[in-house]
C-alpha positions as a Markdown table, in Angstrom:
| # | Residue | x | y | z |
|---|---|---|---|---|
| 1 | Met | 0.1 | -0.2 | 0.1 |
| 2 | Arg | 1.4 | 3.7 | -0.6 |
| 3 | Ile | 1.1 | 6.0 | 1.5 |
| 4 | Leu | 1.7 | 9.6 | 1.2 |
| 5 | Leu | 2.9 | 11.7 | 4.7 |
| 6 | Thr | 2.7 | 15.4 | 4.9 |
| 7 | Asn | 2.4 | 17.7 | 7.7 |
| 8 | Asp | 2.4 | 21.9 | 8.4 |
| 9 | Asp | 5.0 | 21.8 | 11.3 |
| 10 | Gly | 7.7 | 20.8 | 8.3 |
| 11 | Tyr | 9.3 | 18.2 | 6.7 |
| 12 | Phe | 12.1 | 17.8 | 9.7 |
| 13 | Ala | 9.4 | 17.5 | 12.6 |
| 14 | Ala | 9.6 | 14.8 | 15.2 |
| 15 | Gly | 6.2 | 13.8 | 14.2 |
| 16 | Leu | 6.3 | 13.3 | 10.9 |
| 17 | Thr | 9.9 | 11.4 | 11.4 |
| 18 | Thr | 8.5 | 9.3 | 13.9 |
| 19 | Leu | 5.2 | 8.4 | 11.7 |
| 20 | Lys | 7.6 | 7.7 | 8.4 |
| 21 | Lys | 9.9 | 5.5 | 10.7 |
| 22 | Tyr | 7.1 | 3.5 | 11.9 |
| 23 | Leu | 5.0 | 3.0 | 9.1 |
| 24 | Ser | 7.8 | 2.3 | 6.7 |
| 25 | Lys | 7.8 | -1.1 | 7.8 |
| 26 | Tyr | 4.8 | -1.7 | 6.9 |
| 27 | Phe | 3.7 | 0.2 | 3.9 |
| 28 | Lys | 5.5 | 2.1 | 0.8 |
| 29 | Val | 5.8 | 5.6 | 2.7 |
| 30 | Val | 6.3 | 9.0 | 0.7 |
| 31 | Val | 7.4 | 11.9 | 2.6 |
| 32 | Val | 6.2 | 15.6 | 1.0 |
| 33 | Ala | 5.7 | 18.2 | 3.4 |
| 34 | Pro | 6.7 | 22.1 | 3.5 |
| 35 | Asp | 10.2 | 23.1 | 4.2 |
| 36 | Arg | 9.3 | 25.3 | 6.9 |
| 37 | Asp | 6.8 | 25.3 | 10.5 |
| 38 | Arg | 3.5 | 26.3 | 8.1 |
| 39 | Ser | 1.3 | 26.0 | 11.2 |
| 40 | Gly | -2.0 | 27.9 | 10.8 |
| 41 | Ala | -1.8 | 28.3 | 7.3 |
| 42 | Ser | -5.0 | 26.5 | 6.7 |
| 43 | His | -5.9 | 25.6 | 3.1 |
| 44 | Ser | -3.9 | 28.4 | 1.5 |
| 45 | Leu | -2.4 | 27.7 | -2.2 |
| 46 | Thr | 0.4 | 29.4 | -3.6 |
| 47 | Val | -0.2 | 30.7 | -6.4 |
| 48 | Thr | 1.8 | 34.0 | -7.1 |
| 49 | Arg | 5.2 | 32.8 | -7.5 |
| 50 | Pro | 6.8 | 29.0 | -8.7 |
| 51 | Leu | 7.6 | 26.6 | -6.2 |
| 52 | Arg | 10.4 | 24.0 | -5.6 |
| 53 | Ala | 10.5 | 21.0 | -4.3 |
| 54 | Lys | 13.9 | 19.6 | -2.9 |
| 55 | Lys | 14.7 | 16.0 | -2.5 |
| 56 | Ile | 16.1 | 15.3 | 1.3 |
| 57 | Asp | 16.6 | 11.7 | 1.0 |
| 58 | Lys | 15.1 | 8.8 | -0.9 |
| 59 | Asp | 11.4 | 9.2 | -1.1 |
| 60 | His | 11.3 | 12.6 | 1.2 |
| 61 | Tyr | 10.5 | 15.7 | -0.2 |
| 62 | Ala | 10.5 | 19.4 | 1.5 |
| 63 | Val | 8.3 | 22.2 | -0.7 |
| 64 | Asp | 8.8 | 25.4 | -0.2 |
| 65 | Gly | 5.2 | 26.2 | 0.1 |
| 66 | Thr | 2.1 | 25.2 | 2.3 |
| 67 | Pro | 0.6 | 21.9 | 3.4 |
| 68 | Thr | -1.8 | 22.1 | 0.6 |
| 69 | Asp | 1.2 | 22.9 | -2.2 |
| 70 | Ala | 3.0 | 19.9 | -0.9 |
| 71 | Val | -0.2 | 17.5 | -1.5 |
| 72 | Met | -0.7 | 18.8 | -4.9 |
| 73 | Ile | 2.7 | 18.7 | -5.8 |
| 74 | Ala | 3.2 | 14.9 | -4.4 |
| 75 | Val | 0.1 | 13.7 | -6.2 |
| 76 | Tyr | 0.8 | 15.7 | -9.4 |
| 77 | Cys | 4.4 | 15.4 | -10.1 |
| 78 | Leu | 6.5 | 13.6 | -7.3 |
| 79 | Met | 4.7 | 10.3 | -7.0 |
| 80 | Lys | 4.6 | 8.0 | -10.0 |
| 81 | His | 1.7 | 6.2 | -8.6 |
| 82 | Lys | -1.3 | 7.7 | -6.8 |
| 83 | Pro | -1.5 | 6.9 | -3.5 |
| 84 | Asp | -3.7 | 4.9 | -1.6 |
| 85 | Val | -3.9 | 6.9 | 1.9 |
| 86 | Ile | -2.9 | 10.5 | 2.7 |
| 87 | Val | -1.5 | 11.0 | 6.3 |
| 88 | Ser | -1.2 | 14.3 | 7.6 |
| 89 | Gly | 0.5 | 14.7 | 10.9 |
| 90 | Ile | 1.7 | 14.0 | 13.6 |
| 91 | Asn | 1.0 | 17.4 | 14.3 |
| 92 | Ser | 2.4 | 18.9 | 17.3 |
| 93 | Gly | -0.3 | 20.0 | 19.4 |
| 94 | Ala | -4.5 | 19.3 | 19.1 |
| 95 | Asn | -6.4 | 20.2 | 16.5 |
| 96 | Met | -10.0 | 20.4 | 17.8 |
| 97 | Gly | -13.2 | 22.5 | 17.3 |
| 98 | Glu | -13.1 | 25.3 | 15.6 |
| 99 | Asp | -9.3 | 25.3 | 15.2 |
| 100 | Val | -9.9 | 22.7 | 12.2 |
| 101 | Thr | -10.3 | 25.6 | 10.1 |
| 102 | Tyr | -7.0 | 27.2 | 10.9 |
| 103 | Ser | -4.9 | 24.0 | 10.8 |
| 104 | Gly | -2.7 | 23.2 | 8.1 |
| 105 | Thr | -2.4 | 19.8 | 9.0 |
| 106 | Val | -6.0 | 19.3 | 8.3 |
| 107 | Ala | -6.0 | 21.5 | 5.0 |
| 108 | Ala | -3.4 | 18.9 | 3.9 |
| 109 | Ala | -6.4 | 16.1 | 4.8 |
| 110 | Ile | -8.7 | 18.3 | 3.0 |
| 111 | Glu | -6.8 | 18.9 | -0.3 |
| 112 | Gly | -6.1 | 14.8 | -0.3 |
| 113 | Thr | -9.8 | 14.5 | 0.2 |
| 114 | Leu | -10.7 | 17.0 | -2.8 |
| 115 | Leu | -8.3 | 14.9 | -5.0 |
| 116 | Gly | -10.2 | 12.2 | -4.3 |
| 117 | Ile | -7.7 | 10.0 | -1.7 |
| 118 | Pro | -9.0 | 8.7 | 1.7 |
| 119 | Ser | -7.4 | 11.1 | 3.8 |
| 120 | Ile | -6.3 | 11.0 | 7.5 |
| 121 | Ala | -4.9 | 14.1 | 9.8 |
| 122 | Val | -3.2 | 13.0 | 13.2 |
| 123 | Ser | -2.2 | 15.3 | 16.2 |
| 124 | Leu | -0.9 | 14.6 | 19.6 |
| 125 | Thr | -2.4 | 16.7 | 22.1 |
| 126 | Gly | -0.2 | 19.1 | 23.9 |
| 127 | Asn | 0.9 | 23.3 | 23.8 |
| 128 | His | 4.5 | 22.6 | 24.6 |
| 129 | Gly | 5.9 | 22.4 | 21.0 |
| 130 | Gln | 7.3 | 19.6 | 19.4 |
| 131 | Asp | 10.9 | 19.9 | 21.2 |
| 132 | Tyr | 9.2 | 19.2 | 24.7 |
| 133 | Leu | 6.9 | 16.1 | 23.5 |
| 134 | Asp | 8.8 | 12.6 | 24.3 |
| 135 | Pro | 9.0 | 10.7 | 20.8 |
| 136 | Lys | 6.9 | 8.0 | 22.9 |
| 137 | Glu | 4.3 | 9.8 | 22.9 |
| 138 | Tyr | 4.5 | 10.4 | 18.9 |
| 139 | Leu | 4.7 | 6.4 | 18.4 |
| 140 | Lys | 1.6 | 5.9 | 20.3 |
| 141 | Ala | -0.1 | 8.4 | 17.7 |
| 142 | Ala | 1.7 | 6.5 | 15.0 |
| 143 | Gln | 0.5 | 3.0 | 16.1 |
| 144 | Phe | -2.9 | 4.2 | 16.1 |
| 145 | Thr | -2.6 | 5.9 | 12.8 |
| 146 | Arg | -1.5 | 2.3 | 11.2 |
| 147 | Lys | -5.0 | 0.9 | 12.6 |
| 148 | Ala | -6.6 | 4.2 | 10.8 |
| 149 | Ile | -4.7 | 3.4 | 7.8 |
| 150 | Asn | -5.8 | -0.5 | 7.4 |
| 151 | Leu | -9.3 | 0.5 | 8.6 |
| 152 | Val | -9.8 | 2.9 | 5.6 |
| 153 | Ala | -8.3 | 1.4 | 3.2 |
| 154 | Lys | -10.5 | -1.8 | 4.0 |
| 155 | Lys | -13.6 | -0.1 | 4.0 |
| 156 | Gly | -13.2 | 3.3 | 2.3 |
| 157 | Leu | -14.3 | 6.6 | 3.4 |
| 158 | Pro | -17.5 | 8.3 | 2.2 |
| 159 | Glu | -17.0 | 11.0 | -1.2 |
| 160 | Gly | -16.1 | 14.5 | 0.6 |
| 161 | Val | -15.3 | 12.8 | 4.3 |
| 162 | Leu | -11.9 | 12.8 | 6.3 |
| 163 | Leu | -10.8 | 11.6 | 9.6 |
| 164 | Asn | -9.4 | 14.1 | 12.0 |
| 165 | Ile | -7.5 | 12.3 | 14.5 |
| 166 | Asn | -6.8 | 13.6 | 18.3 |
| 167 | Val | -4.5 | 11.4 | 20.7 |
| 168 | Pro | -3.7 | 12.5 | 24.0 |
| 169 | Ala | -0.4 | 13.0 | 25.3 |
| 170 | Gly | 0.7 | 12.0 | 28.8 |
| 171 | Lys | 1.2 | 8.5 | 30.8 |
| 172 | Asn | -1.7 | 5.9 | 31.2 |
| 173 | Val | -2.7 | 6.7 | 27.3 |
| 174 | Asp | -4.3 | 2.9 | 25.8 |
| 175 | Thr | -4.1 | 3.5 | 22.3 |
| 176 | Lys | -7.3 | 1.1 | 22.0 |
| 177 | Lys | -9.3 | 3.3 | 23.8 |
| 178 | Tyr | -10.8 | 5.8 | 21.6 |
| 179 | Arg | -14.5 | 7.3 | 20.8 |
| 180 | Ile | -16.0 | 8.7 | 17.4 |
| 181 | Thr | -16.8 | 12.3 | 18.0 |
| 182 | Asn | -18.1 | 15.7 | 16.7 |
| 183 | Leu | -16.0 | 19.0 | 16.9 |
| 184 | Gly | -16.0 | 21.0 | 19.8 |
| 185 | Lys | -16.1 | 24.9 | 21.0 |
| 186 | Arg | -14.0 | 27.0 | 22.4 |
| 187 | Val | -13.5 | 30.7 | 22.0 |
| 188 | Tyr | -10.6 | 33.0 | 22.4 |
| 189 | Asp | -10.0 | 36.1 | 24.9 |
| 190 | Asp | -8.2 | 38.8 | 24.3 |
| 191 | Val | -7.5 | 37.7 | 20.8 |
| 192 | Ile | -4.9 | 40.2 | 19.7 |
| 193 | Asn | -2.0 | 41.6 | 21.8 |
| 194 | Glu | -1.0 | 45.5 | 20.7 |
| 195 | Lys | 2.5 | 46.5 | 21.4 |
| 196 | Ile | 4.7 | 49.1 | 20.4 |
| 197 | Asp | 8.5 | 48.3 | 19.3 |
| 198 | Pro | 11.7 | 50.1 | 20.4 |
| 199 | Arg | 11.1 | 52.3 | 17.6 |
| 200 | Gly | 7.7 | 53.4 | 18.9 |
| 201 | Lys | 5.8 | 52.0 | 16.0 |
| 202 | His | 2.7 | 49.5 | 16.8 |
| 203 | Tyr | 2.7 | 45.8 | 15.8 |
| 204 | Tyr | 0.2 | 43.1 | 16.9 |
| 205 | Trp | 0.5 | 39.4 | 18.2 |
| 206 | Ile | -2.1 | 37.0 | 17.6 |
| 207 | Ala | -2.6 | 35.4 | 20.9 |
| 208 | Gly | -4.8 | 35.0 | 23.9 |
| 209 | Arg | -6.5 | 32.5 | 26.4 |
| 210 | Val | -8.9 | 29.8 | 25.9 |
| 211 | Arg | -11.9 | 28.9 | 27.0 |
| 212 | Val | -13.8 | 25.5 | 26.1 |
| 213 | Thr | -17.2 | 26.3 | 25.5 |
| 214 | Gly | -18.4 | 22.8 | 24.3 |
| 215 | Lys | -17.0 | 19.6 | 25.6 |
| 216 | Gly | -19.6 | 17.3 | 25.8 |
| 217 | Pro | -18.8 | 13.6 | 26.0 |
| 218 | Glu | -19.6 | 13.2 | 22.3 |
| 219 | Thr | -17.2 | 15.9 | 21.6 |
| 220 | Asp | -13.5 | 15.7 | 20.7 |
| 221 | Tyr | -12.6 | 17.6 | 23.9 |
| 222 | Gly | -14.4 | 15.6 | 25.8 |
| 223 | Ala | -12.9 | 12.5 | 24.6 |
| 224 | Ile | -9.5 | 14.2 | 25.3 |
| 225 | Asp | -10.6 | 14.8 | 28.8 |
| 226 | Lys | -11.4 | 11.5 | 29.4 |
| 227 | Lys | -7.8 | 10.4 | 27.6 |
| 228 | Leu | -9.6 | 8.9 | 24.9 |
| 229 | Ile | -8.5 | 8.8 | 21.6 |
| 230 | Ser | -10.7 | 11.5 | 19.4 |
| 231 | Val | -11.9 | 10.6 | 15.6 |
| 232 | Thr | -13.9 | 12.5 | 14.0 |
| 233 | Pro | -14.9 | 12.5 | 10.6 |
| 234 | Leu | -15.2 | 15.6 | 8.9 |
| 235 | Ala | -16.7 | 16.9 | 5.7 |
| 236 | Val | -15.4 | 19.1 | 2.9 |
| 237 | Asp | -19.0 | 20.2 | 1.8 |
| 238 | Ile | -19.5 | 23.3 | 4.5 |
| 239 | Ser | -22.7 | 24.2 | 3.1 |
| 240 | Ala | -25.7 | 25.6 | 5.9 |
| 241 | Lys | -28.1 | 22.7 | 4.4 |
| 242 | Asp | -30.4 | 23.3 | 7.3 |
| 243 | Phe | -31.1 | 26.9 | 6.4 |
| 244 | Ile | -31.4 | 26.6 | 2.7 |
| 245 | Asp | -34.8 | 26.3 | 2.9 |
| 246 | Lys | -35.2 | 29.3 | 5.2 |
| 247 | Leu | -33.1 | 31.4 | 3.0 |
| 248 | Lys | -35.0 | 30.9 | 0.1 |
| 249 | Glu | -37.5 | 32.7 | 1.5 |
| 250 | Trp | -35.5 | 35.9 | 1.9 |
| 251 | Lys | -35.9 | 38.4 | -1.0 |
| 252 | Phe | -32.5 | 40.0 | -2.1 |
């Protein structure tokens, strides 16, 4: 089975490196990922300049663009055969709730889904950055990812649907324990910090406190709170179908 690996943390990231090493024991693995950290890139596509792919090692490439760029270049240019499954991750930090709309990790899986390839996004929870996460933590996520790949290959995914997996970091996490979930909800307070630099010019830093406002047991946040792996199916079609009939009554 051919697996395309990508991410938004960069081709050198610990999560991607662990995933490649582990999955290569079982599958034919090709890595095509951004040449730097592109966290928060969402589903952006580079159209204002040419893109370049640098060969790092056999079946391992770095693209000077976004996660979406990496998937497109991999599928259309670098791989002789279409991958059977695309895996994006393992991201350093959770991708849950509304954060999936900002996530380059999830966006890469969305692009794979748009190309008609079964796709999975995988994240390891924790906000301390990849340098502070024990490699063994990524290994647990990689082991669960292998299970997900085999199931996706065997059973398939509906058209326009991808899987978003979040694995809790920390001790006492059993990779056999998971929950099928929907997206939770959280909000940011004081999102923009405005400062003045030494030359007297204003600058802005996107940050802020986070409050989880929707973390019932059926949500991704609820599962992670219970130290369960969260598996959330996401649909590319974001039409507000329940509102269509009411909208037809409007007179524009």
